[in-house]
BAFI-3210 file (N, C-alpha, C; in Angstrom, 3 decimals, decimal comma, padded with zeros to 6 digits):
// residues 228
n [1|2|3|4|5|6|7|8|9|10|11|12|13|14|15|16|17|18|19|20|21|22|23|24|25|26|27|28|29|30|31|32|33|34|35|36|37|38|39|40|41|42|43|44|45|46|47|48|49|50|51|52|53|54|55|56|57|58|59|60|61|62|63|64|65|66|67|68|69|70|71|72|73|74|75|76|77|78|79|80|81|82|83|84|85|86|87|88|89|90|91|92|93|94|95|96|97|98|99|100|101|102|103|104|105|106|107|108|109|110|111|112|113|114|115|116|117|118|119|120|121|122|123|124|125|126|127|128|129|130|131|132|133|134|135|136|137|138|139|140|141|142|143|144|145|146|147|148|149|150|151|152|153|154|155|156|157|158|159|160|161|162|163|164|165|166|167|168|169|170|171|172|173|174|175|176|177|178|179|180|181|182|183|184|185|186|187|188|189|190|191|192|193|194|195|196|197|198|199|200|201|202|203|204|205|206|207|208|209|210|211|212|213|214|215|216|217|218|219|220|221|222|223|224|225|226|227|228]
n.u [-023,444|-020,014|-018,726|-016,323|-014,209|-013,952|-012,005|-011,705|-010,854|-007,945|-007,817|-005,796|-005,690|-007,925|-007,881|-006,236|-007,643|-009,933|-008,791|-007,862|-010,328|-011,589|-009,835|-010,296|-012,949|-012,647|-011,027|-012,799|-014,614|-013,103|-012,352|-013,894|-012,649|-010,284|-011,383|-012,204|-009,725|-008,846|-010,679|-009,909|-007,396|-008,207|-009,483|-007,251|-005,824|-007,541|-007,367|-004,660|-004,559|-005,949|-007,097|-007,126|-008,633|-006,837|-005,931|-004,365|-001,809|-002,219|-000,214|002,289|005,578|005,686|006,761|005,431|004,940|005,561|004,697|003,124|004,433|007,483|009,946|012,963|015,634|017,486|019,532|022,432|022,690|023,511|021,474|019,826|021,849|020,722|018,919|020,271|021,063|023,427|026,420|026,520|025,775|022,522|019,956|018,366|015,413|014,248|011,578|010,131|007,877|005,830|004,011|001,544|001,055|-000,455|-000,027|-000,191|001,305|002,140|002,488|005,155|005,381|003,986|004,698|006,520|007,082|010,134|011,896|011,702|012,727|013,455|015,031|016,413|017,032|018,147|016,537|016,796|016,145|014,065|014,496|017,162|020,116|021,545|019,600|018,732|020,639|021,012|018,576|015,706|014,134|012,056|012,494|011,808|012,425|011,865|010,652|010,330|008,217|009,759|012,218|013,835|014,851|013,785|013,730|011,932|011,810|010,742|011,197|011,737|011,143|012,017|009,987|008,489|007,563|006,743|006,595|004,521|003,954|002,239|002,627|003,919|006,749|006,759|004,279|002,314|001,754|-000,208|000,681|000,395|-001,059|-001,929|000,528|001,642|002,278|003,478|003,823|003,432|005,345|007,987|009,877|010,261|012,185|012,991|014,555|015,702|015,973|019,267|020,463|018,013|016,331|015,500|012,421|011,622|012,304|014,420|012,744|010,260|006,746|005,205|002,665|001,258|000,897|000,145|001,911|004,391|007,465|009,467|010,132|010,331|010,550|011,379|013,752|014,660|016,682|017,608|015,374|015,511|014,843|013,546|013,203|010,692]
n.v [004,691|004,073|003,593|005,806|004,546|002,088|000,824|000,180|-003,004|-003,661|-004,645|-006,485|-007,937|-009,529|-012,307|-013,481|-012,985|-014,469|-017,032|-017,373|-017,342|-019,660|-021,584|-021,150|-022,003|-024,712|-025,540|-025,101|-027,126|-029,302|-028,818|-026,731|-024,598|-024,185|-023,110|-020,603|-019,425|-019,387|-017,581|-015,234|-014,939|-014,487|-012,027|-010,476|-010,630|-009,272|-006,775|-006,182|-005,765|-003,426|-000,371|002,668|005,880|008,879|012,260|014,268|016,688|019,572|021,148|022,598|021,250|019,866|016,932|013,919|011,268|007,944|005,746|004,225|004,230|003,971|006,475|005,429|005,902|008,819|010,011|010,658|008,898|006,701|006,310|003,248|001,350|000,317|002,153|004,122|006,717|007,892|008,162|009,816|010,807|011,290|012,944|010,597|009,068|006,643|004,492|002,362|-000,308|-002,066|-005,140|-004,202|-001,833|000,132|-001,151|-000,308|001,511|004,889|007,523|009,806|012,325|014,356|012,963|011,569|008,212|007,199|005,126|001,739|-000,703|-003,936|-005,875|-008,878|-010,262|-010,570|-011,338|-009,741|-008,314|-005,570|-003,278|-002,922|-001,189|-002,286|-003,462|-001,841|-002,155|-004,932|-006,391|-007,810|-005,757|-003,153|-000,550|002,840|005,387|008,773|011,503|014,887|017,730|020,038|019,320|018,130|015,080|012,165|009,258|006,326|003,494|000,249|-002,140|-005,460|-007,279|-009,096|-011,032|-010,448|-011,434|-010,696|-008,167|-005,767|-003,802|-001,661|000,199|001,537|002,243|005,513|006,184|008,745|009,951|011,466|013,144|011,157|009,147|005,697|003,229|000,752|-002,181|-003,962|-007,133|-008,082|-006,822|-004,566|-002,072|001,305|003,398|006,797|008,863|012,024|015,023|016,348|018,511|019,135|019,526|017,157|017,052|015,596|013,590|010,992|008,316|009,426|009,090|008,297|008,999|007,609|009,477|011,760|012,800|015,249|014,941|016,485|019,731|020,905|023,514|024,955|026,581|026,060|024,549|021,014|019,133|018,272|015,801|015,590|013,465|013,363]
n.w [-008,463|-007,761|-004,494|-003,021|-001,776|-002,955|-005,235|-008,744|-010,279|-012,088|-015,527|-016,070|-013,784|-013,458|-014,460|-012,486|-010,116|-010,654|-010,808|-008,175|-006,882|-007,881|-006,876|-004,151|-003,924|-004,539|-002,400|-000,315|-000,711|-000,008|002,663|004,895|006,488|004,996|002,720|003,630|004,062|001,438|000,423|001,702|000,508|-002,110|-001,810|-001,126|-003,534|-005,292|-004,113|-004,532|-007,310|-007,667|-009,155|-008,725|-009,460|-010,224|-009,430|-011,537|-011,487|-013,409|-015,154|-017,135|-017,218|-014,800|-013,183|-012,422|-010,035|-011,172|-009,845|-006,968|-003,676|-001,711|-001,718|-002,486|-003,272|-004,102|-006,293|-008,421|-011,522|-014,253|-017,105|-018,253|-020,485|-022,819|-023,702|-025,014|-024,156|-023,530|-021,422|-019,278|-015,950|-014,576|-012,617|-010,581|-009,457|-007,372|-006,799|-004,559|-004,553|-002,393|-001,610|-000,883|-002,101|-004,767|-007,991|-010,593|-013,136|-014,072|-016,519|-016,103|-017,244|-019,907|-022,920|-025,746|-026,557|-027,468|-027,462|-026,576|-024,465|-023,510|-020,998|-019,995|-016,746|-013,312|-010,131|-007,763|-004,494|-004,857|-003,426|-003,167|-004,234|-006,397|-007,916|-009,978|-011,946|-012,234|-012,235|-013,990|-016,440|-017,907|-020,016|-020,842|-023,100|-023,166|-025,022|-024,578|-025,246|-025,438|-026,324|-024,429|-022,728|-020,950|-018,812|-017,899|-015,894|-015,440|-012,971|-012,102|-009,036|-006,021|-005,747|-007,917|-011,160|-013,601|-015,892|-017,187|-019,987|-021,957|-023,977|-027,070|-029,199|-030,457|-029,503|-028,021|-024,818|-022,268|-019,178|-016,268|-017,458|-017,648|-018,138|-017,674|-015,599|-012,762|-011,446|-008,135|-006,173|-006,569|-008,448|-009,624|-011,622|-012,229|-014,509|-014,584|-016,672|-017,202|-014,712|-013,583|-010,564|-008,066|-006,276|-004,152|-001,246|000,086|001,640|001,612|000,966|-002,114|-004,519|-007,320|-010,268|-008,906|-006,854|-007,010|-008,481|-009,594|-011,034|-014,119|-014,865|-012,730|-010,512|-008,029|-005,406|-004,883|-002,777|000,698|003,102|006,459|009,124|011,473]
ca.u [-022,090|-019,138|-018,196|-014,982|-013,195|-013,891|-011,319|-011,901|-009,753|-007,393|-008,124|-004,717|-005,835|-009,100|-007,561|-005,681|-008,735|-010,778|-008,065|-007,902|-011,698|-011,810|-009,068|-010,979|-014,128|-012,184|-010,575|-013,970|-015,200|-012,256|-012,452|-014,417|-011,664|-009,402|-012,139|-012,152|-008,384|-008,835|-011,459|-009,046|-006,386|-008,877|-009,659|-005,953|-005,479|-008,330|-006,808|-003,382|-004,763|-006,839|-006,655|-007,901|-008,470|-005,933|-006,039|-003,024|-001,566|-002,312|000,624|003,488|006,837|005,659|007,043|004,700|005,428|004,992|004,325|002,890|005,455|008,468|011,115|014,060|016,916|017,541|020,965|022,802|022,943|023,496|020,317|020,151|022,561|019,895|018,139|021,113|021,001|024,759|027,021|026,548|024,799|021,369|019,241|017,489|014,524|013,817|010,389|009,929|006,494|005,661|002,847|000,303|000,906|-001,024|001,066|-000,391|002,289|001,622|003,495|005,562|005,228|003,453|005,891|006,474|007,990|011,022|012,532|011,157|013,751|013,330|016,285|016,309|017,955|017,947|015,385|017,203|015,205|013,998|014,917|018,620|020,589|021,988|018,455|018,634|021,571|021,017|017,273|014,906|013,538|011,503|012,891|011,221|013,064|010,773|010,985|009,395|007,942|010,753|013,489|014,491|014,544|013,736|013,542|011,226|012,222|010,060|012,181|011,178|011,681|012,333|008,883|007,867|008,023|006,106|006,465|003,598|004,050|001,390|002,855|004,862|007,545|005,953|003,068|002,337|000,881|-000,213|001,139|-000,575|-001,711|-001,452|001,337|002,110|001,996|004,426|003,102|003,893|006,530|008,857|010,441|010,271|013,175|012,791|015,775|015,333|016,964|020,423|020,288|016,701|016,441|014,400|011,664|011,223|013,437|014,402|011,864|008,948|005,770|004,780|001,402|001,362|000,057|-000,203|003,069|005,318|008,851|010,359|009,531|011,293|010,618|011,786|015,187|014,984|017,628|016,973|014,822|016,030|013,813|013,898|012,235|010,303]
ca.v [005,234|003,292|004,350|006,327|003,668|000,857|001,062|-000,909|-003,939|-003,518|-005,796|-007,465|-008,710|-010,395|-013,743|-013,926|-012,992|-015,615|-018,236|-017,475|-017,660|-021,071|-022,350|-021,039|-022,867|-026,093|-025,787|-025,161|-028,456|-030,241|-028,508|-025,365|-023,581|-023,871|-022,233|-019,246|-018,924|-019,089|-016,354|-014,121|-014,786|-013,881|-010,611|-009,821|-010,530|-008,169|-005,539|-005,936|-005,303|-002,264|000,691|003,861|007,102|009,839|013,644|014,592|018,128|019,995|022,318|022,235|021,183|019,029|015,500|013,241|009,929|006,873|004,600|004,352|003,562|004,716|006,988|004,649|006,540|010,041|010,128|010,647|007,573|006,621|005,550|001,943|001,514|-000,060|003,311|004,975|008,090|008,340|007,631|010,831|010,619|012,189|012,731|009,426|008,860|005,245|004,318|000,952|-000,705|-003,347|-005,876|-003,526|-000,622|000,033|-001,506|000,280|002,581|006,020|008,359|010,928|013,582|014,212|012,699|010,542|007,088|007,090|003,817|000,781|-001,733|-004,940|-006,561|-009,956|-010,074|-011,326|-010,935|-009,299|-007,446|-004,304|-002,164|-002,807|-000,305|-003,047|-003,910|-001,011|-002,660|-006,383|-007,045|-007,717|-004,426|-002,576|000,853|003,725|006,682|009,709|012,797|015,928|018,672|021,105|018,753|017,388|013,664|011,507|007,811|005,663|002,093|-000,717|-003,115|-006,584|-007,420|-010,425|-011,946|-010,076|-012,263|-010,287|-006,738|-005,477|-002,451|-001,727|001,304|001,232|003,363|006,429|006,584|009,928|009,789|012,603|012,874|010,441|008,056|004,366|002,645|-000,583|-002,768|-004,995|-008,000|-008,626|-006,238|-004,107|-000,727|002,122|004,470|007,929|009,620|013,387|015,720|016,856|019,832|019,284|019,152|016,378|017,758|014,637|013,125|009,576|008,015|010,041|008,290|008,886|008,519|007,645|010,443|012,914|013,383|015,931|014,556|017,552|020,786|021,208|024,959|025,598|026,783|025,832|023,436|019,745|019,121|017,283|015,448|015,420|012,606|013,869]
ca.w [-008,375|-006,901|-003,350|-003,249|-001,220|-003,728|-006,502|-009,708|-010,496|-013,426|-016,380|-015,972|-012,564|-013,416|-014,523|-011,219|-009,143|-010,982|-010,420|-006,715|-006,481|-008,196|-005,895|-002,862|-003,966|-004,469|-001,039|000,554|-000,865|000,726|004,102|004,919|006,913|003,873|001,830|004,158|003,771|000,008|000,209|002,112|-000,534|-003,261|-001,496|-001,231|-004,952|-005,840|-003,568|-005,182|-008,684|-007,691|-010,072|-008,373|-010,250|-009,613|-009,893|-012,017|-011,589|-014,813|-015,397|-017,881|-016,503|-013,609|-013,321|-011,352|-009,731|-011,996|-009,018|-005,538|-002,888|-000,945|-002,440|-001,920|-003,577|-004,908|-006,525|-009,837|-012,082|-015,716|-017,583|-018,824|-021,763|-023,974|-024,147|-025,851|-023,674|-023,158|-020,208|-018,232|-014,881|-014,458|-011,358|-010,610|-008,319|-007,341|-005,970|-004,255|-004,300|-001,714|-002,096|-000,512|-002,905|-006,113|-008,890|-011,919|-013,354|-014,835|-017,163|-015,249|-017,983|-021,263|-023,727|-026,788|-026,324|-028,630|-027,426|-025,604|-024,443|-022,456|-020,679|-019,024|-015,644|-012,088|-009,333|-006,438|-003,790|-005,588|-002,577|-003,236|-005,298|-007,563|-008,705|-011,177|-012,958|-012,384|-012,347|-015,217|-016,521|-019,120|-019,975|-021,844|-023,340|-023,407|-025,604|-024,186|-026,324|-025,516|-026,755|-023,352|-022,662|-019,653|-018,893|-016,803|-015,975|-014,583|-012,526|-011,359|-007,697|-005,519|-006,047|-009,192|-012,267|-014,844|-016,142|-018,288|-020,533|-023,142|-024,917|-028,140|-029,690|-031,254|-028,778|-027,166|-023,670|-021,343|-017,816|-015,453|-018,195|-017,300|-019,208|-017,365|-014,296|-012,374|-010,522|-006,863|-005,540|-007,640|-008,332|-010,838|-011,611|-013,131|-014,792|-014,962|-017,503|-016,483|-014,129|-012,943|-009,150|-007,478|-005,245|-003,123|-000,441|000,425|002,761|001,384|000,244|-003,380|-005,076|-008,771|-010,959|-008,078|-006,181|-007,921|-008,258|-010,055|-011,846|-015,180|-015,051|-011,481|-010,305|-006,624|-005,211|-004,478|-001,436|001,630|004,081|007,863|009,796|012,804]
c.u [-021,267|-018,663|-016,745|-013,896|-013,092|-013,274|-011,592|-010,667|-009,252|-007,629|-007,046|-004,893|-006,969|-008,776|-007,018|-006,774|-009,640|-010,100|-008,072|-009,297|-012,020|-011,077|-009,745|-012,204|-013,734|-011,727|-011,746|-014,658|-014,405|-012,400|-012,794|-013,417|-010,672|-010,086|-012,114|-010,780|-008,262|-009,599|-010,645|-007,967|-006,981|-009,092|-008,355|-005,572|-006,247|-007,787|-005,505|-003,572|-005,712|-006,231|-007,454|-007,640|-007,557|-006,170|-004,639|-002,850|-001,473|-001,535|001,891|004,701|006,856|005,908|006,381|005,225|004,784|004,454|003,969|004,039|006,380|009,586|012,342|015,403|016,690|019,024|021,257|023,091|022,864|022,264|020,730|020,776|021,716|019,027|018,956|021,101|022,360|025,200|027,156|025,457|023,713|020,760|018,271|016,695|013,994|012,682|010,121|008,469|006,477|004,338|001,521|000,065|000,147|000,122|000,846|000,551|001,739|002,764|003,862|005,370|004,481|004,632|005,603|007,498|008,845|011,822|011,929|012,090|013,571|014,676|016,018|017,326|017,605|016,757|015,830|016,072|015,229|014,398|016,433|019,038|020,960|020,828|018,326|019,512|021,357|019,659|016,658|014,208|012,948|011,751|012,250|012,022|011,987|011,284|009,904|009,249|008,975|012,133|014,245|014,067|014,589|013,668|012,750|011,450|011,439|011,052|011,495|011,852|011,922|011,244|008,162|008,432|007,407|005,969|005,546|003,768|003,300|001,501|003,925|005,656|006,695|004,679|003,318|001,327|000,933|000,307|000,026|-001,283|-001,111|-000,635|001,804|001,775|003,079|003,772|003,963|005,251|007,586|009,328|010,363|011,290|012,788|014,120|015,373|016,342|018,092|020,148|018,950|016,783|015,258|013,733|011,056|012,487|013,300|013,564|010,470|008,041|005,347|003,482|001,462|000,385|-000,240|001,010|004,026|006,743|009,827|009,545|010,573|011,483|011,148|013,305|015,579|015,913|016,901|016,467|015,480|014,976|014,368|012,809|011,949|009,197]
c.v [004,403|004,146|004,708|005,349|002,338|001,149|-000,096|-001,795|-003,767|-004,794|-006,877|-008,377|-009,702|-011,875|-014,294|-013,990|-014,198|-016,925|-018,451|-017,890|-019,133|-021,959|-022,319|-021,944|-024,339|-026,452|-025,907|-026,517|-029,508|-030,072|-027,034|-024,316|-023,217|-022,940|-020,791|-018,622|-018,557|-017,816|-015,127|-013,859|-014,148|-012,389|-009,846|-009,637|-009,387|-006,826|-005,183|-005,310|-004,102|-001,158|001,956|005,022|008,056|011,221|014,129|016,115|018,551|021,294|021,873|022,207|020,273|017,565|014,801|011,815|008,893|005,711|005,024|003,688|004,517|005,207|006,366|005,349|007,811|010,327|010,168|009,211|007,644|005,823|004,203|002,083|001,192|001,089|004,257|006,436|008,607|007,791|008,679|010,564|011,692|011,997|011,549|009,336|007,438|005,084|002,830|000,694|-002,025|-003,971|-005,224|-002,255|-000,908|-000,195|-001,058|001,472|003,634|006,856|009,544|012,288|013,291|014,073|011,650|009,459|006,906|005,789|003,004|-000,408|-002,643|-005,628|-007,642|-009,732|-010,935|-010,777|-010,656|-008,481|-006,067|-003,107|-001,967|-001,945|-001,083|-003,557|-003,107|-001,549|-004,139|-007,009|-006,922|-006,367|-004,144|-001,072|001,626|005,024|007,641|011,024|013,803|016,934|019,751|020,593|018,003|015,922|013,175|010,006|007,344|004,168|001,265|-001,835|-004,207|-006,695|-008,868|-011,431|-011,590|-010,944|-011,839|-008,769|-006,565|-004,019|-002,451|-000,491|000,889|002,467|004,209|006,878|007,874|009,723|011,031|012,186|012,185|009,310|006,717|003,794|001,232|-000,999|-003,821|-005,833|-008,402|-008,117|-005,833|-002,673|-000,018|003,237|005,547|008,655|010,983|013,962|016,268|018,270|020,064|018,746|018,305|017,157|016,799|014,174|011,634|009,354|008,586|009,074|009,033|008,231|008,694|008,651|011,700|013,587|013,988|015,564|015,671|018,557|021,222|022,710|025,686|025,722|026,551|024,624|022,146|019,814|018,031|017,045|015,291|014,568|013,133|012,980]
c.w [-007,386|-005,729|-003,574|-002,792|-001,964|-005,088|-007,447|-009,798|-011,926|-014,228|-016,321|-014,754|-012,557|-013,558|-013,209|-010,149|-009,381|-010,574|-008,923|-006,245|-006,742|-007,194|-004,526|-002,816|-003,850|-003,061|-000,073|000,473|-000,100|002,230|004,240|005,420|005,816|002,882|002,292|003,919|002,295|-000,314|000,598|001,058|-001,784|-003,044|-001,591|-002,692|-005,610|-005,365|-004,268|-006,565|-008,766|-008,564|-009,800|-009,324|-009,492|-010,225|-010,243|-012,094|-013,056|-015,006|-016,106|-016,967|-015,298|-013,970|-012,144|-011,177|-010,649|-011,161|-007,608|-004,801|-002,170|-001,863|-001,786|-002,077|-004,379|-005,105|-008,020|-010,290|-013,602|-016,148|-018,165|-020,211|-022,982|-024,481|-025,023|-025,449|-023,201|-021,820|-019,107|-017,211|-014,943|-013,077|-011,507|-009,322|-008,410|-006,344|-005,803|-003,900|-003,550|-002,152|-001,729|-001,321|-004,199|-007,084|-010,337|-012,058|-014,304|-015,410|-016,281|-015,908|-019,285|-022,215|-024,793|-026,457|-027,576|-028,625|-026,285|-025,602|-023,226|-022,248|-019,649|-017,911|-014,457|-011,316|-007,892|-005,804|-004,452|-004,742|-002,600|-004,422|-006,561|-008,419|-009,996|-012,301|-013,257|-012,686|-013,736|-015,262|-017,896|-019,048|-021,129|-021,908|-023,823|-023,965|-025,223|-025,321|-026,496|-025,922|-025,673|-023,387|-021,216|-019,887|-017,682|-016,982|-014,958|-014,251|-011,713|-010,005|-007,324|-005,859|-007,338|-010,308|-013,592|-014,894|-017,347|-018,700|-021,856|-024,044|-025,917|-028,505|-030,643|-030,574|-027,998|-026,053|-022,797|-019,977|-017,029|-016,155|-017,780|-018,461|-018,900|-015,943|-014,031|-011,290|-009,319|-006,383|-006,553|-007,385|-009,679|-010,648|-012,615|-013,280|-015,340|-015,950|-016,644|-015,971|-013,455|-011,518|-008,706|-006,349|-004,232|-002,406|-000,167|001,686|002,611|000,649|-001,016|-003,846|-006,590|-009,377|-010,184|-007,423|-007,197|-007,547|-008,602|-010,853|-012,867|-015,376|-013,824|-011,394|-008,845|-006,484|-004,839|-003,047|-000,604|002,699|005,471|008,502|011,190|013,397]
res [x|x|x|x|x|x|x|x|x|x|x|x|x|x|x|x|x|x|x|x|x|x|x|x|x|x|x|x|x|x|x|x|x|x|x|x|x|x|x|x|x|x|x|x|x|x|x|x|x|x|x|x|x|x|x|x|x|x|x|x|x|x|x|x|x|x|x|x|x|x|x|x|x|x|x|x|x|x|x|x|x|x|x|x|x|x|x|x|x|x|x|x|x|x|x|x|x|x|x|x|x|x|x|x|x|x|x|x|x|x|x|x|x|x|x|x|x|x|x|x|x|x|x|x|x|x|x|x|x|x|x|x|x|x|x|x|x|x|x|x|x|x|x|x|x|x|x|x|x|x|x|x|x|x|x|x|x|x|x|x|x|x|x|x|x|x|x|x|x|x|x|x|x|x|x|x|x|x|x|x|x|x|x|x|x|x|x|x|x|x|x|x|x|x|x|x|x|x|x|x|x|x|x|x|x|x|x|x|x|x|x|x|x|x|x|x|x|x|x|x|x|x|x|x|x|x|x|x]
***
């Protein structure tokens, strides 16, 4: 049995880990101290692509975080136009992932993917608000079983150059299911149905598949955070 603290490496990461390992071996042949630096880089690469198991809350109506990281923004915003969800603002929760966070993305709710849209763009720092509009992104329009719709958007960052999304239009995925990955620093936006209150605050840490972002069945007001 694997120790709890050793997370498996996602399959998308193995080519990179192998490349780093080969480079480390080559550097060691040139000069041993360089080999040790290469070994450290290989360990970091394996750590970056880790894919730990998560315990997903099992209750209808809960919206869980699609990403590990910091809740950067909680504000109304219009979903990406390529999704065809209209021009009205919805509650948006933006989660920023730095290079030390797990970068495997998970479905926020049990839903059917009704539209999958990729848009080329720039590579501004993903912590900036304009990254949602200007940066390269992969957007998913999600249909829930009760007729409501949501969106989840993978956004490339300053050093991210590759967004991976392995779901297709028509796929149904349960909440917490892995659906993609962004390499080397990025952001994920969640657009809630109109009228649904976010239950996280800016500055809060989120864990993919576990942290509850909203409750579609609740009537409590949006939460606000206090730093102490």
